[in-house]
MDTraj code that builds the backbone (N, CA, C; nanometers):
import mdtraj as md
import numpy as np

residues = "UNK UNK UNK UNK UNK UNK UNK UNK UNK UNK UNK UNK UNK UNK UNK UNK UNK UNK UNK UNK UNK UNK UNK UNK UNK UNK UNK UNK UNK UNK UNK UNK UNK UNK UNK UNK UNK UNK UNK UNK UNK UNK UNK UNK UNK UNK UNK UNK UNK UNK UNK UNK UNK UNK UNK UNK UNK UNK UNK UNK UNK UNK UNK UNK UNK UNK UNK UNK UNK UNK UNK UNK UNK UNK UNK UNK UNK UNK UNK UNK UNK UNK UNK UNK UNK".split()
xyz = np.array([
    [8.4924, 4.5598, -3.0440],
    [8.6046, 4.6244, -2.9816],
    [8.7333, 4.5587, -3.0287],
    [8.8419, 4.6272, -3.0091],
    [8.9715, 4.5789, -3.0549],
    [9.0279, 4.4781, -2.9549],
    [9.0785, 4.3670, -3.0079],
    [9.1424, 4.2641, -2.9260],
    [9.2819, 4.2408, -2.9820],
    [9.3829, 4.2555, -2.8965],
    [9.5209, 4.2316, -2.9361],
    [9.5580, 4.0885, -2.9018],
    [9.6127, 4.0184, -2.9987],
    [9.6394, 3.8751, -2.9889],
    [9.7902, 3.8512, -2.9744],
    [9.8317, 3.7660, -2.8792],
    [9.9750, 3.7376, -2.8637],
    [10.0263, 3.6466, -2.9760],
    [10.1543, 3.6511, -2.9995],
    [10.2172, 3.5726, -3.1064],
    [10.1824, 3.4243, -3.1028],
    [10.1819, 3.3582, -2.9850],
    [10.1508, 3.2141, -2.9849],
    [10.0103, 3.1800, -3.0353],
    [9.9209, 3.2770, -3.0420],
    [9.7842, 3.2493, -3.0886],
    [9.7597, 3.2973, -3.2323],
    [9.8626, 3.3473, -3.2970],
    [9.8460, 3.3967, -3.4336],
    [9.8128, 3.2861, -3.5328],
    [9.8398, 3.1622, -3.4957],
    [9.8027, 3.0520, -3.5845],
    [9.6504, 3.0442, -3.6010],
    [9.5768, 3.1004, -3.5062],
    [9.4305, 3.1047, -3.5156],
    [9.3825, 3.2255, -3.5953],
    [9.4391, 3.3429, -3.5663],
    [9.3859, 3.4666, -3.6227],
    [9.4620, 3.5165, -3.7450],
    [9.5883, 3.4821, -3.7562],
    [9.6776, 3.5272, -3.8635],
    [9.7143, 3.6751, -3.8552],
    [9.6489, 3.7490, -3.7680],
    [9.6799, 3.8912, -3.7482],
    [9.6828, 3.9195, -3.5983],
    [9.7551, 4.0238, -3.5591],
    [9.7720, 4.0525, -3.4163],
    [9.6623, 4.1399, -3.3575],
    [9.5714, 4.1865, -3.4406],
    [9.4606, 4.2685, -3.3922],
    [9.3333, 4.2271, -3.4635],
    [9.2307, 4.1940, -3.3859],
    [9.1023, 4.1530, -3.4416],
    [8.9908, 4.2290, -3.3707],
    [8.8716, 4.2214, -3.4261],
    [8.7539, 4.2807, -3.3632],
    [8.6657, 4.1701, -3.3098],
    [8.6111, 4.1915, -3.1909],
    [8.5170, 4.0972, -3.1306],
    [8.4204, 4.1777, -3.0452],
    [8.3098, 4.1154, -3.0090],
    [8.2074, 4.1858, -2.9322],
    [8.1589, 4.0989, -2.8178],
    [8.1070, 4.1648, -2.7156],
    [8.0472, 4.0954, -2.6030],
    [8.0337, 4.1895, -2.4859],
    [7.9294, 4.1723, -2.4057],
    [7.9087, 4.2596, -2.2902],
    [8.0043, 4.2308, -2.1744],
    [8.0671, 4.1115, -2.1771],
    [8.1636, 4.0730, -2.0727],
    [8.2849, 4.0107, -2.1401],
    [8.3909, 3.9944, -2.0630],
    [8.5098, 3.9302, -2.1159],
    [8.4783, 3.7867, -2.1595],
    [8.3984, 3.7151, -2.0820],
    [8.3599, 3.5787, -2.1182],
    [8.2866, 3.5756, -2.2517],
    [8.1930, 3.6668, -2.2720],
    [8.1172, 3.6723, -2.3977],
    [8.2076, 3.7104, -2.5143],
    [8.3022, 3.7988, -2.4903],
    [8.3970, 3.8370, -2.5944],
    [8.4787, 3.7156, -2.6388],
    [8.5201, 3.6314, -2.5434],
    [8.5963, 3.5119, -2.5780],
    [8.5122, 3.4121, -2.6566],
    [8.3831, 3.4055, -2.6289],
    [8.2931, 3.3205, -2.7073],
    [8.2858, 3.3724, -2.8510],
    [8.2772, 3.5051, -2.8674],
    [8.2742, 3.5629, -3.0014],
    [8.4063, 3.5381, -3.0741],
    [8.5178, 3.5504, -3.0038],
    [8.6473, 3.5197, -3.0657],
    [8.6508, 3.3760, -3.1146],
    [8.5990, 3.2835, -3.0326],
    [8.5991, 3.1425, -3.0694],
    [8.5058, 3.1153, -3.1873],
    [8.3993, 3.1915, -3.1978],
    [8.3088, 3.1777, -3.3131],
    [8.3833, 3.2150, -3.4414],
    [8.4640, 3.3211, -3.4329],
    [8.5393, 3.3671, -3.5493],
    [8.6638, 3.2840, -3.5764],
    [8.7273, 3.2378, -3.4682],
    [8.8546, 3.1657, -3.4770],
    [8.8446, 3.0385, -3.3913],
    [8.7798, 2.9357, -3.4439],
    [8.7530, 2.8147, -3.3657],
    [8.8786, 2.7583, -3.2985],
    [8.8635, 2.7289, -3.1691],
    [8.9710, 2.6695, -3.0915],
    [9.0501, 2.7678, -3.0074],
    [9.0398, 2.8963, -3.0364],
    [9.1215, 2.9943, -2.9643],
    [9.0810, 3.0052, -2.8174],
    [8.9532, 2.9937, -2.7884],
    [8.9058, 3.0084, -2.6502],
    [8.9659, 2.9023, -2.5593],
    [8.9742, 2.7788, -2.6081],
    [9.0289, 2.6703, -2.5263],
    [9.1767, 2.6927, -2.4943],
    [9.2448, 2.7706, -2.5727],
    [9.3856, 2.8005, -2.5448],
    [9.4008, 2.8995, -2.4300],
    [9.2953, 2.9755, -2.3990],
    [9.3050, 3.0766, -2.2932],
    [9.2165, 3.0467, -2.1722],
    [9.1150, 2.9608, -2.1893],
    [9.0218, 2.9242, -2.0826],
    [9.0230, 2.7725, -2.0680],
    [9.0287, 2.7225, -1.9436],
    [9.0349, 2.5776, -1.9232],
    [8.8959, 2.5144, -1.9150],
    [8.8944, 2.3846, -1.8877],
    [8.7694, 2.3082, -1.8834],
    [8.6773, 2.3506, -1.7702],
    [8.7307, 2.4146, -1.6675],
    [8.6509, 2.4626, -1.5545],
    [8.6096, 2.6097, -1.5721],
    [8.6230, 2.6597, -1.6948],
    [8.5856, 2.7989, -1.7263],
    [8.6691, 2.9000, -1.6476],
    [8.7972, 2.8673, -1.6271],
    [8.8891, 2.9580, -1.5587],
    [8.9979, 3.0006, -1.6562],
    [9.0526, 3.1173, -1.6295],
    [9.1645, 3.1651, -1.7098],
    [9.2824, 3.0708, -1.6907],
    [9.3469, 3.0329, -1.7980],
    [9.4641, 2.9461, -1.7865],
    [9.5760, 3.0220, -1.7169],
    [9.6567, 2.9537, -1.6355],
    [9.7601, 3.0213, -1.5554],
    [9.8647, 3.0962, -1.6381],
    [9.8888, 3.0527, -1.7609],
    [9.9905, 3.1183, -1.8429],
    [9.9357, 3.2352, -1.9242],
    [9.8067, 3.2645, -1.9094],
    [9.7469, 3.3747, -1.9844],
    [9.7178, 3.4932, -1.8925],
    [9.7326, 3.6122, -1.9472],
    [9.6974, 3.7350, -1.8766],
    [9.6000, 3.8113, -1.9655],
    [9.5039, 3.8763, -1.9024],
    [9.4004, 3.9514, -1.9729],
    [9.4049, 4.0956, -1.9248],
    [9.4043, 4.1879, -2.0180],
    [9.4059, 4.3297, -1.9852],
    [9.2914, 4.3994, -2.0587],
    [9.2243, 4.4885, -1.9874],
    [9.1214, 4.5734, -2.0487],
    [9.1681, 4.7168, -2.0297],
    [9.1903, 4.7836, -2.1402],
    [9.2407, 4.9216, -2.1380],
    [9.3667, 4.9346, -2.0525],
    [9.4539, 4.8351, -2.0619],
    [9.5812, 4.8387, -1.9919],
    [9.5774, 4.7909, -1.8479],
    [9.4604, 4.7585, -1.7957],
    [9.4461, 4.7125, -1.6570],
    [9.4259, 4.5618, -1.6549],
    [9.5080, 4.4907, -1.5760],
    [9.4945, 4.3456, -1.5695],
    [9.3610, 4.3072, -1.5071],
    [9.2962, 4.2082, -1.5680],
    [9.1636, 4.1631, -1.5268],
    [9.1731, 4.0164, -1.4858],
    [9.1072, 3.9813, -1.3764],
    [9.1087, 3.8441, -1.3264],
    [8.9703, 3.7797, -1.3286],
    [8.8693, 3.8542, -1.3722],
    [8.7308, 3.8093, -1.3676],
    [8.6730, 3.8040, -1.5084],
    [8.6315, 3.6846, -1.5517],
    [8.5712, 3.6706, -1.6844],
    [8.4371, 3.7425, -1.6943],
    [8.3773, 3.7755, -1.5816],
    [8.2516, 3.8484, -1.5800],
    [8.2694, 3.9988, -1.5940],
    [8.3923, 4.0433, -1.6082],
    [8.4207, 4.1866, -1.6205],
    [8.3406, 4.2459, -1.7363],
    [8.2630, 4.3507, -1.7070],
    [8.1831, 4.4177, -1.8094],
    [8.2740, 4.4926, -1.9061],
    [8.2352, 4.4924, -2.0331],
    [8.3099, 4.5624, -2.1371],
    [8.2215, 4.6657, -2.2051],
    [8.2838, 4.7721, -2.2516],
    [8.2145, 4.8749, -2.3293],
    [8.2666, 4.8702, -2.4724],
    [8.1913, 4.9229, -2.5650],
    [8.2253, 4.9114, -2.7074],
    [8.3618, 4.9704, -2.7426],
    [8.4090, 5.0696, -2.6716],
    [8.5370, 5.1310, -2.7033],
    [8.6562, 5.0709, -2.6321],
    [8.6341, 4.9662, -2.5523],
    [8.7432, 4.9054, -2.4763],
    [8.8427, 4.8353, -2.5681],
    [8.9666, 4.8257, -2.5199],
    [9.0694, 4.7486, -2.5878],
    [9.1083, 4.6336, -2.4962],
    [9.0989, 4.5132, -2.5482],
    [9.1325, 4.3935, -2.4722],
    [9.2635, 4.3379, -2.5269],
    [9.3547, 4.3079, -2.4369],
    [9.4831, 4.2516, -2.4754],
    [9.4996, 4.1168, -2.4076],
    [9.5303, 4.0161, -2.4887],
    [9.5617, 3.8836, -2.4373],
    [9.7134, 3.8711, -2.4393],
    [9.7711, 3.8266, -2.3281],
    [9.9152, 3.8136, -2.3187],
    [9.9477, 3.6751, -2.2667],
    [10.0428, 3.6098, -2.3303],
    [10.0879, 3.4805, -2.2806],
    [10.2080, 3.5055, -2.1927],
    [10.1967, 3.4672, -2.0651],
    [10.3053, 3.4868, -1.9709],
    [10.4216, 3.3940, -2.0051],
    [10.5416, 3.4434, -1.9844],
    [10.6614, 3.3637, -2.0103],
    [10.7081, 3.3017, -1.8801],
    [10.7623, 3.1825, -1.8904],
    [10.8173, 3.1182, -1.7718],
    [10.9464, 3.0482, -1.8113],
    [11.0160, 3.0056, -1.7125],
    [11.1412, 2.9357, -1.7411],
    [11.2518, 2.9935, -1.6534],
    [11.3714, 2.9490, -1.6783],
    [11.4784, 2.9970, -1.5937],
    [11.6100, 2.9974, -1.6638],
])
top = md.Topology()
chain = top.add_chain()
for i, resn in enumerate(residues, 1):
    res = top.add_residue(resn, chain, resSeq=i)
    for name in ("N", "CA", "C"):
        top.add_atom(name, md.element.get_by_symbol(name[0]), res)
traj = md.Trajectory(xyz[None], top)
């Protein structure tokens, strides 16, 4: 399935759109890390939780559960939240 990558993670993928597979969001991130070593740790912490500055969307809907089931035609978007003042 198509995965859209935010600019801060392009150092891993070199392109803003990649293909990855997995029955769940967690499995998809494992596949991304297999292809682009180190990328998973930038979005998932040591306790297997989504990092607070990352947002995950499946088909435009924000997802908060790494166990979220995925279908082959889904589009996953990773977004790095901005902060500051």
